[in-house]
C-alpha positions in Angstrom: 99.0 108.4 133.1 96.6 106.7 130.6 96.5 103.1 129.6 99.8 101.7 128.3 100.1 101.8 124.5 99.2 98.5 122.9 102.1 97.0 121.1 101.1 95.8 117.6 102.3 92.4 116.7 103.4 91.6 113.2 103.7 87.8 112.8 104.7 85.6 109.9 102.5 82.5 109.7 102.9 79.5 107.5 99.9 78.2 105.6 100.1 75.1 107.7 100.0 77.0 110.9 97.1 79.2 109.5 95.2 76.0 108.7 95.8 74.6 112.2 95.2 77.7 114.2 92.9 79.9 112.2 90.5 80.7 115.0 93.3 81.5 117.5 95.1 83.7 115.0 91.9 85.6 114.0 91.2 86.2 117.7 94.7 87.8 118.0 93.9 90.1 115.0 90.5 91.1 116.4 91.5 91.5 120.1 95.1 92.6 119.9 95.4 94.2 116.5 97.9 91.6 115.3 99.0 91.7 111.7 99.6 88.4 110.0 101.8 87.8 107.0 100.8 84.4 105.5 103.8 82.6 103.9 104.4 79.5 101.9 108.1 78.5 101.9 109.8 82.0 101.7 107.0 83.6 99.7 104.6 86.1 101.3 101.1 85.2 100.0 98.7 87.4 101.9 98.2 89.6 104.9 95.5 89.5 107.5 94.9 92.8 109.3 92.2 94.2 111.6 89.1 95.4 109.8 89.8 99.0 110.9 93.2 98.9 109.2 91.7 97.5 106.0 88.9 100.2 106.0 91.5 102.9 106.5 93.6 101.6 103.6 90.4 101.6 101.4 89.7 105.2 102.5 93.3 106.3 101.8 93.1 104.7 98.4 89.8 106.4 97.6 91.2 109.7 98.6 94.3 109.2 96.4 92.2 108.3 93.4 89.9 111.3 94.0 93.0 113.5 93.8 93.9 111.9 90.5 90.3 112.3 89.2 90.5 116.1 90.0 93.8 116.3 88.2 92.3 114.5 85.1 89.4 117.0 85.1 91.8 119.9 84.8 93.8 118.3 82.0 91.1 117.8 79.2 92.1 116.4 75.9 95.0 114.2 77.1 94.5 110.5 76.7 95.7 108.1 79.4 98.2 106.8 76.9 99.6 110.2 76.3 99.8 110.9 80.0 101.5 107.5 80.6 104.0 108.3 77.9 104.8 111.7 79.4 105.2 110.1 82.9 107.5 107.4 81.6 109.6 110.1 79.7 109.8 112.2 82.9 110.9 109.2 84.9 113.6 108.3 82.4 114.8 111.9 82.3 115.0 112.1 86.1 116.9 108.8 86.3 119.3 109.9 83.6 119.9 113.1 85.4 120.5 111.2 88.7 123.0 109.0 87.0 124.7 112.0 85.3 125.1 113.7 88.7 126.5 110.6 90.3 129.1 110.1 87.6 130.4 113.7 88.3 130.9 113.1 92.0 134.5 112.6 93.1 135.4 109.0 94.1 
């Protein structure tokens, strides 16, 4: 058998704890792959993740936008505003259809 799988730790940290233990918390992110959610009161403010996770997120975002760029190249003459209007109309129609189908279901 290989090495045991490393259990990723997701931890919620208050801003006060972050201030007091920044070095220790960053070590956990770097060494253990911990993910930190920084909170003030009950509000999540930020996340701290390992750099590899951040780089992967950037790469995924870039890939998603490159797909959108290729789509835009194939749809010449349509402004972003027109496309957004069409998208909003399609969403509204899909939601209306979903509501219509629900209302026809027997109770």
